[in-house]
N, C-alpha and C positions, 0 to 999 in steps of 0.2 A: 078176335083170332081170322089168322086168313082164308081169303078161301081157296079153298084148295083144284073150283074148278076151273077147266081149260079157256079161255076168255071167249067172248061169244067175234068175239073182229082183229084183225091183225093188222101193224099200218100197211095201206096200200101199197108203201115203198117201202122196204125192210132197207135197214139204214145201217152205214158203217162209222166206227172211232176214230177213223186217219183212214189217208188216202189211201187209190181212191175214193172220195164216197161218192156222195149220193149226185148222182146225173142233171140238170135241171130239170125240171117238170117237163114235159114235149118233150124231150131229148129219148132219138131216135139215129140210131145211120142214118137209115137214108134222110135225113134230112141236111144231112153233111156238105158243105163242098165238092165237089167229087174232081172236080177239072183239075186240079191242082196238084189229086195222089198223084205217083209217079213220075212225076215232075221236076227236075232239079232247082231243087233250095234258088241257084243260084241264074237259073228263066227270069225275064219279063214278071212273069205268072207270081212266081215261087214268092219275088221277092213282094212282088203290088200286098204280097197274102200274110207275108211276114210283116211286112211294115202297117200295115190294116189291124195285124193285132195287137201289135208294140201303140198305135194307136187309138184302137181302143181298150187298151193297160190306162194309158194316159186318161182317156175320159172319163170312164169309168168310177177312175181312185182319185181324180181328179188330183191328178201329178202336176205341178205347177211345170209354167215352160224352163224357172233354170233347171230343171231334173229331166238330168238322159233318162229314158228306157229299154234296159236292152234284153234278148233272150239270148243264155247262156246256159252249158251243157253242164249236167250231175244235177238237176235240181235243187232246190234249196241251195244242199247241201253246198254243192260245188257255185253255186252263186256266193255263199259265206265265203269259200274257203280263195274264191276269187281272191277275192275283200281280201282277205288274213297277208295272202301268199304278195301280193301286191300293193299296198300299204301300211305296210308294218314293219319296223323298223328303225324305223328315223325320229323313234321318243316313244317314252312310256308306255306299256297298256294296264286296262284295268278287264276284268272279263266276271261278268256274272252270272252265276249258275243259282237255277235254282230246282231244277229241270233233268234232263236226261242231255237236249238235243244242247245246252248251256254248257254243261259240263263236257260234251265234244270240243265242243271250242273252247274250253282248256285246254283242255289234252292235246287239242292242237297248238297251243299255242307256246306247253307246258316243253312238251312229247318233240314236233315236232317244228320247229321255226324255234326252240329254246330261247329264248324271250323272257324265261324269266316274270311274268306278267304278278299285278297286283290284283289277289282272286276274293269279289267277295260271294259267299253262299247263303243258302238259305234252306233248310229242309225241306223234300215234296208238300207243299199248300202255306209255306209262304214265299212273303218275299224279303229281300234281305233293308238292309238301311240305307233304299239311294240317298239318302245328306252326305253315306259315306263318300260317294264318289268321289272322282277327286280329274275333274273336264280339261288340265292341261294334262292330261293323257290320252286316247283314243281312247273307244270304250264299246265292247263292243257285249251285244243283250238280245237274250229273247223279247218279244215285243208284249207275245203271247207264248207261255211254254206247254205246249203241247199236250205235253204227260206231264203235269201234274195240273195243269188248267188252272193257273191261275198268270194272271197279266198287270203287265205296271200299267197302273189306273189314270194314265194324263205323257203327254212331254211335257207339262210344266217341269218336272225334275230336274229334266236337260240343260243346262246352261246356257244362254244367248251366247255369250261373247266367250262362251267356248274356243280352247285350245287347242284342244287335242279333235279327233271324229266321234261321232258317233256312229253307231256301228251295229244297227238293226237287223235283225232277226226274224224277220215277221209272216212268218209263212201261211199260219194259224191266227191271224189278224186282220191283216188287209182283207176289203169290202165286206168286213164283221166291227172293225172301231175304228176311230176315229185317230188322224195316224199327225204328228203334231210336222208338217215337211219341214219347219222353218229350223226347225231343231237335229234333222232325219243330216247326216252324211252319205250316208250307206244302206237302205235298203232292200231285202231280199226277199222271195216269197218265190213256189211256185203249184204250178195250173192245179194242181191233185188233189188237196187242200178244198179251201172256200170256193173254187171255181170249180169243183168237182171236175178238172180234167182229168187228160194221163200225165204218167209220172212221165219221166227220165229230162223233159228241160225246166232248167232256172229263170226268173225276172234279177235284172241286176238295178238298183234302181240309182242314178249318185249324180248329187248336188256340186253346187262349184268346188266347193274347201273341196268335196274330194278328187275331180277332174282334174286341180292344181296339184294336190298330193300325187296323180301320176307320172303327171306332163316336169315334175319336180324332184322326184325320187327316188331311186335307184332300190332295192333290193338286194341284202348283199347277198344273197342264197338264189340259185336256180330256178328259172322259171318256168314249169311246163307250154308248147304250146300254147293247151288249151284253157291257160290262163292268165295270156297277155291281154293288156286291156290297150297296152301305149306302146308307140317304137319311135326312136331319135328326140325323144321328150317330147312328143304328142301324141293323142288321146287318136288309140285307133276306132275313127267315128263312125263307121259302117257298123259297128256292130251293133249302134243305136239308131239304126235306120233301118234295117233286116238281116242285113246284109253277116249273116252266124259266122262266127269263130268253126264248127264244125259243119258234119251235115244236120238240120233237122228232119224229128219227121214229118213230115207233113201231114198226118193224117192226124198227130194228137196239133199240129195248130190248126184246125179247123177245125179242132171239139170247143177246144179253149177261147178260138170266136165264135164258135153259138153261141157258147157257156154266156163271153163277154155282152153279145146281143141281147140274150137272152134277159140282163141283169142291165142293159138300158130300159128292159119292155115293162118291167117292174118295179124302173123312177132312178134307175142307177143310183150310185153307194146308198145315197138316202133310204129307198126299197130294199136294200141286201142289207143293213144292218137292221131295218126295223122285223124282217122277218128271221135277223137271227137272234137278234132281243127278244122275241116272243116266242121263239122257241126255249131261248135258256130262261124263261118265265113262263112256263110251262112245266118244262121239266122243272123245275123248282120248284112249285106246287104240289108236283106229285115226292118230291124229296118233301115238305112240311109237310105233308098226311099220313106220312109213314115214319114211327119212332127209331127201324133200324135199317132205315138210308138216312145216311148225309154229305155236303159237303165236304172234301178234301181240302178246299180253296172258304175257310172258315168268313175271311176278310169280303163284303158284298162287293167291295172298291176296288176288288182286285180279282177277282174271281170274273174269270172267262166267258163268253156269249159265245163259245165255238168251240170247244174242247171241255168238258164238264166234268171232269174229275167226283166221284162220287164212294163215298163208302157207306161200307156194307156190316152192320152187326156181329161178329165174330170168327169174318170172313180170314182163310186164307188162301194162297196163289192155290190148290185146292178146289176151292169152296168156289172162286171163282171162274176157273175152269169148267168149273161139272155147270156150272150157274148158267158161263156165256153158251157151251155146249147144249144145253135145252134149248133156251131161246133159237140157235141154229137152226137148231135138228126141226122144232115147227115153227118156222120161216117169220119168226117173228121182229130175231133186230142179229146182224151180225159180226162175230167180231169187237166185242163192247167189252172184250176183260181190260182191266186195265195195260200198261204199257209194264214190260218185264222189269223195269229194273225202277219204279215205282211204289210205291204201302199197295197193296192188294184189296181191288175193288176195280169197280167200272169207273169206263169212258165212253160217253155218249155224243154223240156229235150234233152239234145246235145250227148248225150254218146254215147260211138262207135257202140252199138247193135243197133243205129237209123241209116238208110243209107241218105245220106246227101240230094240224089231226093226228099224224104219224106218230109225234113225238107222244100227245095225247092218249093215243091209243096204243105206249107202250108201257103206260106203270101197269094196268091190269094185266100184262107179261111178270114185271119185274116181280109183285104180290104171288103172280104161280109159282114163278118160275123158286122162290123163294120160299115158300112151303113144299116141293117136288122136296127141297133139299132139306128140310127143317121140319118134317113130318114126325120122325122116329126119335127125333133131341129132347 
């Protein structure tokens, strides 16, 4: 029988299911560099801090010199749509969707750009058949499905001699999973996921084939100013050295720099991946010990180690809302209800900014909430 008593220990730092996620251990506003705050992003100091942020992203993510790193507006959504609006339209397109954000890119392609893509879909918890992807097409996919907990297992399925571009929304994969940089032409993410940073800013990473596309192809549709990456057939390279398209929040930049420097202090990319893996393994142990919990992503090879989505036996949306509310009222966990378009369940953030001890402490609280809601059933 499930224990109905209140657990004796709460997670030291209650965590979130989605961005903004838990800040890195040791974070406090006082530890941010304050000299750049209130200064113009075009000042010498502002440009230097933006350039440092870009350099740290490259260093920690181990981005090869062949690829450019830029800070862009609109979070990950802005970065993905910037790539779509500026690079698509010259050849056929394939979009992959197995969760809500992938479906968002399908909507952009079909209803906004009207390019009639080939769409490969799978239900939440599953991957489409990646062998069906035609790499003569430009291909848009989520590396890690944030709202389904399903990720691509690796980059082996991406053709090395592809004619089209591989465009990867990797916002909940970077800093936690291996990225095959030789297979990715465009990669996007935002700070608020795996870095635990503030929202509103995206990162756009371009390989040489993407740059070639930008300099040799002009789309047929109008481009808003915040999407323009090339001018007169040449890449606007200042975007990739810190001269952002529009005014960024220097406070958010400093927050990202703090997180990146913390990532370096724990061993860089290897350290970040190790922490995420340890968290995911701790959560999996909790799941395996409870008959009423399960993984939405049943295949471990394609199961996320960051945004882990769980099923709850007999639960509907109302049950999950009450479940999440009970835990929030106890300051045990926040916002862990699954995404609104996903099957009813829980979503637990296991990225590197979370301490494994806090994942372990969550288990008894899940028991407690479940017992409260099923006591009279």
